[in-house]
N, C-alpha and C positions, 0 to 999 in steps of 0.2 A: 729308370726313373720315369714315373708317370706324371704328366702335367696335371695340375689341379686348378679348378676355378670355383668362384663363388659369386652368385648374384644375390643382391639384397635389395629389398624394397623397404624404405623407411618412411613412415608417415610422421610428419612434424606436428607438434601441437599447433592449434590454430594461431596463425600470425607469427610462427617461429621458424618458417622454412628458411628464410635468408640466414638467420643466426645458426641454424643447424647445418646449412650448406657450408658456412665458413668453417665450422669445426671439422666437418667431414673432409673438406679440402686440405685443412692442416694435417689430418690423419693421412690423407693421400700423399702429401709431400713427405711425411715421415716415413711411411712404409716403402715408398719408391726408392729410398736409400738403403732399405734392408736387403739382405742377400736373397736372391731367388725370386724377387717380385718382377714379373714381366710387364704387368699393366695394372693400374688402379684408377678407374674412371668414375667420377661423380657426375650424375646427370639429373636434371629436373624433368618433370613430366608436364608438358605445356598445358594439358587440359585438367590438371589436378593441382590446386594451389598448395597442397600439403605433401605431395609425393616426391620422393627422391629415390633414384636407383644408383647402386654402386655395383660395378662389375670389376672383379679382380681375377688375375691369372698369375699362377706361380709355377716355378719349375717342378714342384712336388708338393704334396700335402705337408711333408715335414718342413719344407721351406716356409710354408704359410704359418706353421706353428712357431717358428722362430721370431716372427713379428712381435709376439707378445712379450718379448724380452727388451724391446726398444724403450729407452728412457722417454717418459712422458706419455706413452700410449694410453695407459690406464686412466690418467687424468683427463685426456681428451675423450675417451670412451664414456667416462662419467658425465662429462659435459653433454655428450650426445644423448645419454639416457634422460637427462633433465629436460631436454628439448623435444623428445620424441614421444609420440602417442603409442607407437608400436612399430614392429618390424617383422619381416619374413625373410628367410634365407633359403636358398637352394643351391646345393653343391653341383658343380658342373665337371664334366670330363671332356676337356678340350681335345678335338680331333685334329686340329692343325694349328700352326703358329704363324 
């Protein structure tokens, strides 16, 4: 089984970063209870009032896919989309744990 990681940068709509962070933290709490989630960290960027980073690490890519079956996740993701101006994602291949 190969570990899987994902790094995401989310840009909040102007003035919406705090609201978006709250929703992302709720997502983090939810997925940390899912099988195979090793880490899910939400961070702000001090020099950018709109930027948020999320780093997540999973036992495998398949373990990451199972998160989408968690009750309530899609509703939270829809809330994020309403507060976000855009996002970028990069898949990671963790080399250590």
